[in-house]
All heavy atoms as TSV, in Angstrom:
chain	resi	resn	atom	element	x	y	z
A	1	MET	N	N	0.835	-1.175	0.000
A	1	MET	CA	C	0.000	0.000	0.000
A	1	MET	C	C	0.885	1.246	0.000
A	1	MET	O	O	1.807	1.347	0.804
A	1	MET	CB	C	-0.885	-0.007	1.231
A	1	MET	CG	C	-1.677	1.240	1.403
A	1	MET	SD	S	-3.033	0.888	2.471
A	1	MET	CE	C	-3.009	2.035	3.699
A	2	ILE	N	N	0.605	2.170	-0.903
A	2	ILE	CA	C	1.344	3.429	-0.989
A	2	ILE	C	C	0.547	4.513	-0.270
A	2	ILE	O	O	-0.645	4.701	-0.526
A	2	ILE	CB	C	1.568	3.837	-2.463
A	2	ILE	CG1	C	2.347	2.762	-3.214
A	2	ILE	CG2	C	2.259	5.186	-2.568
A	2	ILE	CD1	C	3.765	2.571	-2.753
A	3	ILE	N	N	1.194	5.213	0.613
A	3	ILE	CA	C	0.563	6.283	1.393
A	3	ILE	C	C	0.828	7.623	0.712
A	3	ILE	O	O	1.958	7.893	0.290
A	3	ILE	CB	C	1.134	6.302	2.824
A	3	ILE	CG1	C	0.822	4.987	3.519
A	3	ILE	CG2	C	0.620	7.496	3.611
A	3	ILE	CD1	C	1.570	4.784	4.822
A	4	THR	N	N	-0.201	8.452	0.618
A	4	THR	CA	C	-0.028	9.809	0.106
A	4	THR	C	C	0.045	10.748	1.314
A	4	THR	O	O	-0.965	11.019	1.956
A	4	THR	CB	C	-1.194	10.231	-0.807
A	4	THR	OG1	O	-1.260	9.327	-1.911
A	4	THR	CG2	C	-0.984	11.641	-1.332
A	5	PRO	N	N	1.245	11.235	1.637
A	5	PRO	CA	C	1.374	12.120	2.793
A	5	PRO	C	C	0.850	13.519	2.469
A	5	PRO	O	O	0.993	14.002	1.347
A	5	PRO	CB	C	2.875	12.156	3.074
A	5	PRO	CG	C	3.531	11.658	1.851
A	5	PRO	CD	C	2.527	10.909	1.049
A	6	VAL	N	N	0.240	14.141	3.455
A	6	VAL	CA	C	-0.196	15.532	3.354
A	6	VAL	C	C	0.616	16.313	4.373
A	6	VAL	O	O	0.560	16.032	5.569
A	6	VAL	CB	C	-1.708	15.672	3.625
A	6	VAL	CG1	C	-2.133	17.132	3.572
A	6	VAL	CG2	C	-2.506	14.843	2.633
A	7	ILE	N	N	1.386	17.275	3.898
A	7	ILE	CA	C	2.227	18.079	4.780
A	7	ILE	C	C	1.591	19.452	4.922
A	7	ILE	O	O	1.450	20.197	3.953
A	7	ILE	CB	C	3.661	18.190	4.221
A	7	ILE	CG1	C	4.287	16.801	4.149
A	7	ILE	CG2	C	4.501	19.136	5.080
A	7	ILE	CD1	C	5.640	16.750	3.486
A	8	LEU	N	N	1.180	19.771	6.150
A	8	LEU	CA	C	0.565	21.060	6.441
A	8	LEU	C	C	1.673	22.028	6.830
A	8	LEU	O	O	2.441	21.766	7.747
A	8	LEU	CB	C	-0.454	20.919	7.572
A	8	LEU	CG	C	-1.549	19.883	7.354
A	8	LEU	CD1	C	-2.432	19.775	8.590
A	8	LEU	CD2	C	-2.362	20.209	6.124
A	9	SER	N	N	1.750	23.130	6.131
A	9	SER	CA	C	2.832	24.074	6.355
A	9	SER	C	C	2.248	25.479	6.485
A	9	SER	O	O	2.285	26.281	5.566
A	9	SER	CB	C	3.816	24.006	5.184
A	9	SER	OG	O	4.890	24.887	5.421
A	10	GLY	N	N	1.697	25.749	7.644
A	10	GLY	CA	C	1.074	27.050	7.862
A	10	GLY	C	C	1.810	27.820	8.928
A	10	GLY	O	O	2.859	27.429	9.399
A	11	GLY	N	N	1.255	28.914	9.298
A	11	GLY	CA	C	1.831	29.722	10.365
A	11	GLY	C	C	2.043	31.147	9.932
A	11	GLY	O	O	2.194	31.442	8.746
A	12	GLY	N	N	2.030	32.019	10.928
A	12	GLY	CA	C	2.141	33.441	10.642
A	12	GLY	C	C	3.516	34.019	10.832
A	12	GLY	O	O	3.743	35.201	10.582
A	13	GLY	N	N	4.457	33.224	11.320
A	13	GLY	CA	C	5.815	33.717	11.479
A	13	GLY	C	C	6.011	34.676	12.632
A	13	GLY	O	O	6.851	35.563	12.573
A	14	ILE	N	N	5.234	34.481	13.712
A	14	ILE	CA	C	5.355	35.422	14.829
A	14	ILE	C	C	5.943	34.812	16.102
A	14	ILE	O	O	6.456	35.536	16.944
A	14	ILE	CB	C	3.996	36.066	15.160
A	14	ILE	CG1	C	2.949	35.003	15.459
A	14	ILE	CG2	C	3.523	36.943	14.009
A	14	ILE	CD1	C	1.611	35.542	15.921
A	15	ARG	N	N	5.930	33.489	16.232
A	15	ARG	CA	C	6.371	32.873	17.483
A	15	ARG	C	C	7.872	32.974	17.727
A	15	ARG	O	O	8.303	33.055	18.867
A	15	ARG	CB	C	5.940	31.415	17.541
A	15	ARG	CG	C	4.454	31.292	17.744
A	15	ARG	CD	C	4.082	29.882	18.157
A	15	ARG	NE	N	2.652	29.819	18.322
A	15	ARG	CZ	C	1.866	28.975	17.692
A	15	ARG	NH1	N	2.380	28.092	16.870
A	15	ARG	NH2	N	0.584	28.987	17.886
A	16	LEU	N	N	8.662	32.929	16.681
A	16	LEU	CA	C	10.116	32.989	16.846
A	16	LEU	C	C	10.691	34.295	16.308
A	16	LEU	O	O	11.823	34.351	15.852
A	16	LEU	CB	C	10.777	31.795	16.151
A	16	LEU	CG	C	10.510	30.440	16.774
A	16	LEU	CD1	C	11.143	29.335	15.943
A	16	LEU	CD2	C	11.032	30.380	18.194
A	17	TRP	N	N	9.898	35.341	16.348
A	17	TRP	CA	C	10.352	36.651	15.900
A	17	TRP	C	C	11.586	37.038	16.709
A	17	TRP	O	O	11.648	36.736	17.893
A	17	TRP	CB	C	9.221	37.674	16.089
A	17	TRP	CG	C	9.580	39.025	15.572
A	17	TRP	CD1	C	9.407	39.484	14.316
A	17	TRP	CD2	C	10.188	40.077	16.309
A	17	TRP	NE1	N	9.874	40.756	14.214
A	17	TRP	CE2	C	10.371	41.153	15.436
A	17	TRP	CE3	C	10.632	40.225	17.623
A	17	TRP	CZ2	C	10.952	42.350	15.820
A	17	TRP	CZ3	C	11.208	41.410	18.004
A	17	TRP	CH2	C	11.353	42.455	17.104
A	18	PRO	N	N	12.611	37.624	16.146
A	18	PRO	CA	C	12.713	38.206	14.816
A	18	PRO	C	C	13.235	37.246	13.748
A	18	PRO	O	O	13.263	37.593	12.573
A	18	PRO	CB	C	13.678	39.362	14.999
A	18	PRO	CG	C	14.627	38.880	16.048
A	18	PRO	CD	C	13.771	38.020	16.973
A	19	SER	N	N	13.617	36.029	14.123
A	19	SER	CA	C	14.101	35.088	13.100
A	19	SER	C	C	12.989	34.700	12.145
A	19	SER	O	O	13.166	34.653	10.931
A	19	SER	CB	C	14.657	33.827	13.752
A	19	SER	OG	O	15.791	34.134	14.521
A	20	SER	N	N	11.849	34.398	12.699
A	20	SER	CA	C	10.695	33.992	11.918
A	20	SER	C	C	9.843	35.225	11.622
A	20	SER	O	O	9.565	36.023	12.519
A	20	SER	CB	C	9.894	32.972	12.738
A	20	SER	OG	O	8.715	32.608	12.091
A	21	THR	N	N	9.451	35.384	10.374
A	21	THR	CA	C	8.635	36.532	9.978
A	21	THR	C	C	7.451	36.026	9.148
A	21	THR	O	O	7.469	34.876	8.703
A	21	THR	CB	C	9.446	37.521	9.118
A	21	THR	OG1	O	9.785	36.881	7.884
A	21	THR	CG2	C	10.703	37.993	9.839
A	22	PRO	N	N	6.446	36.865	8.906
A	22	PRO	CA	C	5.345	36.422	8.041
A	22	PRO	C	C	5.829	35.988	6.652
A	22	PRO	O	O	5.260	35.080	6.051
A	22	PRO	CB	C	4.442	37.648	7.956
A	22	PRO	CG	C	4.674	38.357	9.265
A	22	PRO	CD	C	6.153	38.163	9.525
A	23	ALA	N	N	6.889	36.581	6.152
A	23	ALA	CA	C	7.424	36.207	4.833
A	23	ALA	C	C	8.200	34.890	4.884
A	23	ALA	O	O	8.245	34.148	3.909
A	23	ALA	CB	C	8.324	37.315	4.299
A	24	THR	N	N	8.814	34.595	6.032
A	24	THR	CA	C	9.595	33.359	6.187
A	24	THR	C	C	9.319	32.768	7.571
A	24	THR	O	O	10.075	32.975	8.512
A	24	THR	CB	C	11.104	33.638	6.035
A	24	THR	OG1	O	11.326	34.409	4.863
A	24	THR	CG2	C	11.883	32.340	5.920
A	25	PRO	N	N	8.223	32.006	7.717
A	25	PRO	CA	C	7.908	31.386	9.004
A	25	PRO	C	C	8.917	30.314	9.399
A	25	PRO	O	O	9.715	29.860	8.578
A	25	PRO	CB	C	6.531	30.766	8.786
A	25	PRO	CG	C	6.029	31.261	7.498
A	25	PRO	CD	C	7.191	31.784	6.726
A	26	LYS	N	N	8.839	29.902	10.648
A	26	LYS	CA	C	9.847	29.012	11.229
A	26	LYS	C	C	10.047	27.708	10.473
A	26	LYS	O	O	11.151	27.196	10.426
A	26	LYS	CB	C	9.547	28.731	12.694
A	26	LYS	CG	C	8.296	27.933	12.946
A	26	LYS	CD	C	8.069	27.759	14.446
A	26	LYS	CE	C	6.760	27.119	14.746
A	26	LYS	NZ	N	5.588	27.937	14.464
A	27	GLN	N	N	9.009	27.161	9.849
A	27	GLN	CA	C	9.187	25.885	9.156
A	27	GLN	C	C	10.126	25.989	7.963
A	27	GLN	O	O	10.650	24.983	7.497
A	27	GLN	CB	C	7.840	25.289	8.721
A	27	GLN	CG	C	7.084	26.086	7.689
A	27	GLN	CD	C	6.116	27.072	8.308
A	27	GLN	OE1	O	6.271	27.489	9.444
A	27	GLN	NE2	N	5.105	27.432	7.559
A	28	PHE	N	N	10.384	27.197	7.488
A	28	PHE	CA	C	11.278	27.395	6.344
A	28	PHE	C	C	12.665	27.870	6.760
A	28	PHE	O	O	13.467	28.263	5.918
A	28	PHE	CB	C	10.644	28.375	5.346
A	28	PHE	CG	C	9.322	27.901	4.822
A	28	PHE	CD1	C	8.176	28.621	5.049
A	28	PHE	CD2	C	9.226	26.711	4.115
A	28	PHE	CE1	C	6.948	28.186	4.570
A	28	PHE	CE2	C	8.012	26.258	3.630
A	28	PHE	CZ	C	6.865	27.011	3.867
A	29	LEU	N	N	12.950	27.834	8.057
A	29	LEU	CA	C	14.260	28.224	8.571
A	29	LEU	C	C	15.029	26.985	9.021
A	29	LEU	O	O	14.438	26.034	9.538
A	29	LEU	CB	C	14.101	29.172	9.767
A	29	LEU	CG	C	13.352	30.468	9.516
A	29	LEU	CD1	C	13.168	31.225	10.833
A	29	LEU	CD2	C	14.064	31.330	8.498
A	30	ALA	N	N	16.325	27.002	8.845
A	30	ALA	CA	C	17.181	25.897	9.310
A	30	ALA	C	C	17.525	26.156	10.776
A	30	ALA	O	O	18.514	26.796	11.084
A	30	ALA	CB	C	18.437	25.812	8.456
A	31	LEU	N	N	16.679	25.672	11.665
A	31	LEU	CA	C	16.849	25.942	13.096
A	31	LEU	C	C	17.602	24.845	13.832
A	31	LEU	O	O	18.362	25.116	14.743
A	31	LEU	CB	C	15.481	26.137	13.759
A	31	LEU	CG	C	14.646	27.301	13.240
A	31	LEU	CD1	C	13.254	27.270	13.860
A	31	LEU	CD2	C	15.342	28.624	13.559
A	32	THR	N	N	17.376	23.594	13.463
A	32	THR	CA	C	17.956	22.471	14.202
A	32	THR	C	C	18.901	21.625	13.357
A	32	THR	O	O	19.446	20.646	13.856
A	32	THR	CB	C	16.843	21.554	14.738
A	32	THR	OG1	O	16.102	21.023	13.623
A	32	THR	CG2	C	15.901	22.305	15.668
A	33	ASP	N	N	19.069	21.987	12.094
A	33	ASP	CA	C	19.830	21.173	11.149
A	33	ASP	C	C	20.272	22.108	10.026
A	33	ASP	O	O	19.899	23.278	10.009
A	33	ASP	CB	C	18.899	20.067	10.588
A	33	ASP	CG	C	19.622	19.004	9.795
A	33	ASP	OD1	O	20.078	18.027	10.411
A	33	ASP	OD2	O	19.729	19.141	8.572
A	34	THR	N	N	21.044	21.601	9.091
A	34	THR	CA	C	21.409	22.411	7.930
A	34	THR	C	C	20.218	22.562	6.990
A	34	THR	O	O	20.190	23.451	6.150
A	34	THR	CB	C	22.585	21.786	7.148
A	34	THR	OG1	O	22.217	20.462	6.753
A	34	THR	CG2	C	23.833	21.769	7.999
A	35	ARG	N	N	19.235	21.670	7.142
A	35	ARG	CA	C	17.997	21.756	6.374
A	35	ARG	C	C	16.894	22.357	7.228
A	35	ARG	O	O	16.967	22.330	8.454
A	35	ARG	CB	C	17.577	20.359	5.898
A	35	ARG	CG	C	18.484	19.842	4.804
A	35	ARG	CD	C	18.234	18.401	4.576
A	35	ARG	NE	N	19.135	17.712	5.503
A	35	ARG	CZ	C	19.444	16.449	5.469
A	35	ARG	NH1	N	18.886	15.676	4.592
A	35	ARG	NH2	N	20.285	15.920	6.298
A	36	THR	N	N	15.872	22.864	6.569
A	36	THR	CA	C	14.759	23.471	7.302
A	36	THR	C	C	13.847	22.382	7.857
A	36	THR	O	O	13.906	21.225	7.436
A	36	THR	CB	C	13.940	24.391	6.377
A	36	THR	OG1	O	13.279	23.584	5.393
A	36	THR	CG2	C	14.819	25.431	5.710
A	37	MET	N	N	12.969	22.774	8.778
A	37	MET	CA	C	12.010	21.807	9.318
A	37	MET	C	C	11.100	21.280	8.206
A	37	MET	O	O	10.746	20.106	8.197
A	37	MET	CB	C	11.190	22.442	10.437
A	37	MET	CG	C	12.008	22.712	11.690
A	37	MET	SD	S	11.021	23.232	13.099
A	37	MET	CE	C	10.559	24.884	12.599
A	38	PHE	N	N	10.747	22.130	7.252
A	38	PHE	CA	C	9.947	21.702	6.115
A	38	PHE	C	C	10.689	20.637	5.311
A	38	PHE	O	O	10.132	19.592	4.983
A	38	PHE	CB	C	9.604	22.915	5.240
A	38	PHE	CG	C	8.891	22.561	3.971
A	38	PHE	CD1	C	7.551	22.199	3.993
A	38	PHE	CD2	C	9.548	22.586	2.757
A	38	PHE	CE1	C	6.886	21.862	2.828
A	38	PHE	CE2	C	8.899	22.254	1.587
A	38	PHE	CZ	C	7.560	21.893	1.617
A	39	GLN	N	N	11.956	20.880	5.003
A	39	GLN	CA	C	12.741	19.918	4.233
A	39	GLN	C	C	12.927	18.608	4.994
A	39	GLN	O	O	12.857	17.537	4.401
A	39	GLN	CB	C	14.101	20.514	3.863
A	39	GLN	CG	C	14.002	21.610	2.823
A	39	GLN	CD	C	15.315	22.331	2.620
A	39	GLN	OE1	O	16.034	22.614	3.575
A	39	GLN	NE2	N	15.619	22.641	1.374
A	40	LEU	N	N	13.146	18.679	6.284
A	40	LEU	CA	C	13.294	17.465	7.089
A	40	LEU	C	C	12.011	16.642	7.079
A	40	LEU	O	O	12.045	15.411	7.026
A	40	LEU	CB	C	13.699	17.820	8.515
A	40	LEU	CG	C	15.111	18.392	8.685
A	40	LEU	CD1	C	15.298	18.944	10.088
A	40	LEU	CD2	C	16.154	17.341	8.359
A	41	THR	N	N	10.873	17.320	7.110
A	41	THR	CA	C	9.584	16.629	7.049
A	41	THR	C	C	9.422	15.923	5.708
A	41	THR	O	O	9.026	14.756	5.650
A	41	THR	CB	C	8.434	17.624	7.284
A	41	THR	OG1	O	8.601	18.213	8.579
A	41	THR	CG2	C	7.083	16.945	7.194
A	42	VAL	N	N	9.750	16.619	4.627
A	42	VAL	CA	C	9.639	16.030	3.292
A	42	VAL	C	C	10.586	14.834	3.159
A	42	VAL	O	O	10.230	13.810	2.565
A	42	VAL	CB	C	9.905	17.088	2.204
A	42	VAL	CG1	C	9.986	16.466	0.827
A	42	VAL	CG2	C	8.816	18.157	2.231
A	43	LEU	N	N	11.765	14.930	3.728
A	43	LEU	CA	C	12.722	13.814	3.658
A	43	LEU	C	C	12.182	12.550	4.317
A	43	LEU	O	O	12.493	11.438	3.882
A	43	LEU	CB	C	14.050	14.203	4.306
A	43	LEU	CG	C	14.962	15.084	3.465
A	43	LEU	CD1	C	16.154	15.549	4.289
A	43	LEU	CD2	C	15.417	14.351	2.218
A	44	ARG	N	N	11.365	12.698	5.347
A	44	ARG	CA	C	10.812	11.529	6.045
A	44	ARG	C	C	9.856	10.725	5.166
A	44	ARG	O	O	9.562	9.574	5.477
A	44	ARG	CB	C	10.128	11.961	7.341
A	44	ARG	CG	C	11.111	12.365	8.412
A	44	ARG	CD	C	10.454	12.444	9.780
A	44	ARG	NE	N	9.598	13.591	9.949
A	44	ARG	CZ	C	10.000	14.803	10.330
A	44	ARG	NH1	N	11.276	15.032	10.567
A	44	ARG	NH2	N	9.134	15.771	10.480
A	45	VAL	N	N	9.362	11.332	4.086
A	45	VAL	CA	C	8.431	10.627	3.207
A	45	VAL	C	C	9.004	10.468	1.798
A	45	VAL	O	O	8.277	10.366	0.818
A	45	VAL	CB	C	7.047	11.319	3.178
A	45	VAL	CG1	C	6.405	11.268	4.550
A	45	VAL	CG2	C	7.143	12.751	2.677
A	46	LYS	N	N	10.314	10.425	1.700
A	46	LYS	CA	C	10.988	10.371	0.401
A	46	LYS	C	C	10.950	8.988	-0.254
A	46	LYS	O	O	11.003	8.878	-1.478
A	46	LYS	CB	C	12.440	10.832	0.569
A	46	LYS	CG	C	13.160	11.009	-0.737
A	46	LYS	CD	C	14.540	11.591	-0.548
A	46	LYS	CE	C	15.214	11.787	-1.890
A	46	LYS	NZ	N	16.495	12.428	-1.758
A	47	ASP	N	N	10.842	7.950	0.514
A	47	ASP	CA	C	10.887	6.586	-0.015
A	47	ASP	C	C	9.649	6.304	-0.872
A	47	ASP	O	O	8.560	6.086	-0.356
A	47	ASP	CB	C	10.973	5.590	1.141
A	47	ASP	CG	C	11.109	4.151	0.685
A	47	ASP	OD1	O	11.010	3.880	-0.535
A	47	ASP	OD2	O	11.305	3.294	1.561
A	48	ARG	N	N	9.819	6.287	-2.195
A	48	ARG	CA	C	8.698	6.108	-3.120
A	48	ARG	C	C	8.128	4.689	-3.101
A	48	ARG	O	O	7.067	4.442	-3.654
A	48	ARG	CB	C	9.096	6.504	-4.553
A	48	ARG	CG	C	9.318	7.971	-4.726
A	48	ARG	CD	C	7.994	8.741	-4.556
A	48	ARG	NE	N	8.246	10.137	-4.249
A	48	ARG	CZ	C	8.060	10.699	-3.070
A	48	ARG	NH1	N	7.593	10.014	-2.065
A	48	ARG	NH2	N	8.325	11.966	-2.880
A	49	ARG	N	N	8.811	3.747	-2.446
A	49	ARG	CA	C	8.240	2.403	-2.290
A	49	ARG	C	C	7.109	2.418	-1.268
A	49	ARG	O	O	6.228	1.581	-1.300
A	49	ARG	CB	C	9.315	1.414	-1.860
A	49	ARG	CG	C	10.375	1.184	-2.927
A	49	ARG	CD	C	11.522	0.387	-2.393
A	49	ARG	NE	N	12.132	1.178	-1.319
A	49	ARG	CZ	C	13.073	0.763	-0.490
A	49	ARG	NH1	N	13.528	-0.463	-0.582
A	49	ARG	NH2	N	13.577	1.548	0.427
A	50	GLN	N	N	7.159	3.393	-0.348
A	50	GLN	CA	C	6.143	3.496	0.705
A	50	GLN	C	C	5.206	4.686	0.516
A	50	GLN	O	O	4.064	4.632	0.940
A	50	GLN	CB	C	6.808	3.649	2.074
A	50	GLN	CG	C	7.592	2.447	2.502
A	50	GLN	CD	C	8.202	2.666	3.872
A	50	GLN	OE1	O	8.583	3.768	4.233
A	50	GLN	NE2	N	8.284	1.609	4.649
A	51	PHE	N	N	5.730	5.758	-0.096
A	51	PHE	CA	C	4.975	7.013	-0.149
A	51	PHE	C	C	4.848	7.555	-1.562
A	51	PHE	O	O	5.813	7.547	-2.328
A	51	PHE	CB	C	5.676	8.091	0.698
A	51	PHE	CG	C	5.841	7.725	2.148
A	51	PHE	CD1	C	7.070	7.327	2.634
A	51	PHE	CD2	C	4.769	7.775	3.021
A	51	PHE	CE1	C	7.246	6.983	3.966
A	51	PHE	CE2	C	4.923	7.428	4.350
A	51	PHE	CZ	C	6.157	7.040	4.833
A	52	ALA	N	N	3.671	8.065	-1.884
A	52	ALA	CA	C	3.483	8.849	-3.111
A	52	ALA	C	C	4.089	10.225	-2.851
A	52	ALA	O	O	4.446	10.558	-1.714
A	52	ALA	CB	C	1.997	8.973	-3.422
A	53	ALA	N	N	4.205	11.032	-3.890
A	53	ALA	CA	C	4.695	12.400	-3.704
A	53	ALA	C	C	3.770	13.116	-2.718
A	53	ALA	O	O	2.543	12.961	-2.787
A	53	ALA	CB	C	4.725	13.137	-5.035
A	54	PRO	N	N	4.338	13.871	-1.794
A	54	PRO	CA	C	3.496	14.512	-0.785
A	54	PRO	C	C	2.642	15.636	-1.366
A	54	PRO	O	O	3.027	16.309	-2.322
A	54	PRO	CB	C	4.512	15.065	0.219
A	54	PRO	CG	C	5.773	15.223	-0.544
A	54	PRO	CD	C	5.757	14.155	-1.590
A	55	LEU	N	N	1.477	15.815	-0.760
A	55	LEU	CA	C	0.640	16.970	-1.043
A	55	LEU	C	C	1.004	18.029	-0.005
A	55	LEU	O	O	1.021	17.743	1.195
A	55	LEU	CB	C	-0.836	16.612	-0.929
A	55	LEU	CG	C	-1.339	15.534	-1.877
A	55	LEU	CD1	C	-2.787	15.174	-1.557
A	55	LEU	CD2	C	-1.200	15.981	-3.318
A	56	ILE	N	N	1.317	19.223	-0.460
A	56	ILE	CA	C	1.737	20.293	0.439
A	56	ILE	C	C	0.608	21.303	0.557
A	56	ILE	O	O	0.149	21.837	-0.452
A	56	ILE	CB	C	3.001	21.016	-0.089
A	56	ILE	CG1	C	4.097	20.025	-0.485
A	56	ILE	CG2	C	3.487	22.059	0.914
A	56	ILE	CD1	C	4.665	19.211	0.624
A	57	ALA	N	N	0.162	21.559	1.767
A	57	ALA	CA	C	-0.847	22.589	2.020
A	57	ALA	C	C	-0.137	23.751	2.704
A	57	ALA	O	O	0.332	23.627	3.836
A	57	ALA	CB	C	-1.964	22.048	2.897
A	58	ALA	N	N	-0.017	24.863	1.983
A	58	ALA	CA	C	0.724	26.014	2.499
A	58	ALA	C	C	0.037	27.307	2.068
A	58	ALA	O	O	-0.794	27.312	1.153
A	58	ALA	CB	C	2.166	25.992	1.985
A	59	ASN	N	N	0.433	28.377	2.704
A	59	ASN	CA	C	-0.046	29.700	2.335
A	59	ASN	C	C	0.444	30.023	0.924
A	59	ASN	O	O	1.610	29.779	0.599
A	59	ASN	CB	C	0.508	30.707	3.352
A	59	ASN	CG	C	-0.045	32.094	3.179
A	59	ASN	OD1	O	-0.223	32.581	2.073
A	59	ASN	ND2	N	-0.298	32.747	4.298
A	60	ALA	N	N	-0.413	30.583	0.096
A	60	ALA	CA	C	-0.022	30.943	-1.270
A	60	ALA	C	C	1.161	31.908	-1.275
A	60	ALA	O	O	1.977	31.889	-2.203
A	60	ALA	CB	C	-1.208	31.550	-2.018
A	61	ALA	N	N	1.288	32.708	-0.240
A	61	ALA	CA	C	2.405	33.655	-0.146
A	61	ALA	C	C	3.747	32.944	-0.013
A	61	ALA	O	O	4.790	33.533	-0.276
A	61	ALA	CB	C	2.195	34.606	1.031
A	62	HIS	N	N	3.717	31.667	0.382
A	62	HIS	CA	C	4.954	30.906	0.573
A	62	HIS	C	C	5.221	29.935	-0.577
A	62	HIS	O	O	6.131	29.103	-0.484
A	62	HIS	CB	C	4.908	30.144	1.897
A	62	HIS	CG	C	4.689	31.039	3.065
A	62	HIS	ND1	N	3.795	30.739	4.059
A	62	HIS	CD2	C	5.217	32.248	3.379
A	62	HIS	CE1	C	3.790	31.720	4.952
A	62	HIS	NE2	N	4.641	32.643	4.556
A	63	ALA	N	N	4.469	30.029	-1.650
A	63	ALA	CA	C	4.605	29.088	-2.768
A	63	ALA	C	C	6.023	29.047	-3.323
A	63	ALA	O	O	6.543	27.964	-3.605
A	63	ALA	CB	C	3.615	29.437	-3.870
A	64	ASN	N	N	6.659	30.190	-3.470
A	64	ASN	CA	C	8.029	30.205	-4.008
A	64	ASN	C	C	9.019	29.558	-3.044
A	64	ASN	O	O	9.930	28.842	-3.472
A	64	ASN	CB	C	8.468	31.625	-4.351
A	64	ASN	CG	C	7.754	32.152	-5.577
A	64	ASN	OD1	O	7.338	31.391	-6.446
A	64	ASN	ND2	N	7.597	33.457	-5.657
A	65	ILE	N	N	8.839	29.783	-1.755
A	65	ILE	CA	C	9.729	29.165	-0.767
A	65	ILE	C	C	9.557	27.645	-0.812
A	65	ILE	O	O	10.538	26.895	-0.819
A	65	ILE	CB	C	9.450	29.696	0.657
A	65	ILE	CG1	C	9.724	31.195	0.739
A	65	ILE	CG2	C	10.273	28.947	1.696
A	65	ILE	CD1	C	9.277	31.823	2.045
A	66	VAL	N	N	8.313	27.185	-0.844
A	66	VAL	CA	C	8.042	25.747	-0.913
A	66	VAL	C	C	8.689	25.161	-2.164
A	66	VAL	O	O	9.389	24.146	-2.103
A	66	VAL	CB	C	6.522	25.469	-0.888
A	66	VAL	CG1	C	6.223	24.021	-1.247
A	66	VAL	CG2	C	5.936	25.821	0.467
A	67	ARG	N	N	8.493	25.811	-3.281
A	67	ARG	CA	C	9.057	25.336	-4.555
A	67	ARG	C	C	10.581	25.258	-4.473
A	67	ARG	O	O	11.184	24.259	-4.858
A	67	ARG	CB	C	8.627	26.277	-5.680
A	67	ARG	CG	C	8.782	25.720	-7.060
A	67	ARG	CD	C	8.169	26.635	-8.120
A	67	ARG	NE	N	6.729	26.802	-7.937
A	67	ARG	CZ	C	6.132	27.962	-7.602
A	67	ARG	NH1	N	6.826	29.055	-7.453
A	67	ARG	NH2	N	4.832	28.018	-7.447
A	68	ASP	N	N	11.202	26.312	-3.953
A	68	ASP	CA	C	12.667	26.343	-3.841
A	68	ASP	C	C	13.181	25.250	-2.916
A	68	ASP	O	O	14.160	24.563	-3.223
A	68	ASP	CB	C	13.153	27.703	-3.351
A	68	ASP	CG	C	12.947	28.819	-4.357
A	68	ASP	OD1	O	12.694	28.525	-5.544
A	68	ASP	OD2	O	13.030	29.997	-3.937
A	69	GLN	N	N	12.514	25.079	-1.778
A	69	GLN	CA	C	12.989	24.087	-0.825
A	69	GLN	C	C	12.713	22.667	-1.300
A	69	GLN	O	O	13.485	21.751	-1.001
A	69	GLN	CB	C	12.392	24.354	0.562
A	69	GLN	CG	C	12.983	25.632	1.147
A	69	GLN	CD	C	12.780	25.768	2.632
A	69	GLN	OE1	O	12.286	24.870	3.312
A	69	GLN	NE2	N	13.185	26.913	3.154
A	70	LEU	N	N	11.666	22.449	-2.052
A	70	LEU	CA	C	11.446	21.132	-2.645
A	70	LEU	C	C	12.480	20.837	-3.717
A	70	LEU	O	O	12.931	19.698	-3.843
A	70	LEU	CB	C	10.033	21.028	-3.232
A	70	LEU	CG	C	8.901	20.892	-2.227
A	70	LEU	CD1	C	7.559	20.950	-2.948
A	70	LEU	CD2	C	9.028	19.626	-1.418
A	71	ALA	N	N	12.882	21.845	-4.464
A	71	ALA	CA	C	13.924	21.663	-5.494
A	71	ALA	C	C	15.240	21.285	-4.834
A	71	ALA	O	O	15.955	20.393	-5.317
A	71	ALA	CB	C	14.086	22.927	-6.321
A	72	ASP	N	N	15.569	21.914	-3.711
A	72	ASP	CA	C	16.769	21.560	-2.969
A	72	ASP	C	C	16.715	20.120	-2.491
A	72	ASP	O	O	17.697	19.400	-2.492
A	72	ASP	CB	C	16.953	22.479	-1.749
A	72	ASP	CG	C	17.335	23.892	-2.128
A	72	ASP	OD1	O	17.711	24.134	-3.300
A	72	ASP	OD2	O	17.249	24.773	-1.247
A	73	TRP	N	N	15.539	19.667	-2.063
A	73	TRP	CA	C	15.341	18.322	-1.532
A	73	TRP	C	C	15.500	17.271	-2.602
A	73	TRP	O	O	16.028	16.197	-2.361
A	73	TRP	CB	C	13.953	18.252	-0.901
A	73	TRP	CG	C	13.419	16.871	-0.729
A	73	TRP	CD1	C	13.808	15.962	0.213
A	73	TRP	CD2	C	12.417	16.219	-1.512
A	73	TRP	NE1	N	13.096	14.805	0.064
A	73	TRP	CE2	C	12.235	14.937	-0.983
A	73	TRP	CE3	C	11.661	16.605	-2.594
A	73	TRP	CZ2	C	11.325	14.039	-1.516
A	73	TRP	CZ3	C	10.762	15.709	-3.128
A	73	TRP	CH2	C	10.602	14.440	-2.576
A	74	SER	N	N	15.055	17.569	-3.808
A	74	SER	CA	C	15.073	16.549	-4.853
A	74	SER	C	C	16.453	16.296	-5.422
A	74	SER	O	O	16.665	15.350	-6.149
A	74	SER	CB	C	14.098	16.930	-5.976
A	74	SER	OG	O	14.535	18.109	-6.612
A	75	ASN	N	N	17.417	17.159	-5.124
A	75	ASN	CA	C	18.785	16.978	-5.636
A	75	ASN	C	C	19.577	15.999	-4.810
A	75	ASN	O	O	19.320	15.684	-3.746
A	75	ASN	CB	C	19.513	18.314	-5.666
A	75	ASN	CG	C	18.856	19.255	-6.671
A	75	ASN	OD1	O	18.265	18.818	-7.643
A	75	ASN	ND2	N	18.957	20.520	-6.405
């Protein structure tokens, strides 16, 4: 059975201010690793034998960040 993961990536970027901002919320910052929390989450579902490509639910304002960080992940 292949699982289709849904990754929820929301937030207003106010909890970790000034590092986190509305333009770049904490999930898109490399806080605990060289990769961001978003990228680390995507890596956990990378095995295509178990998982379909993830569905990402994010703010439209962060679409470019999501796209850029997914491109980094796929390399």
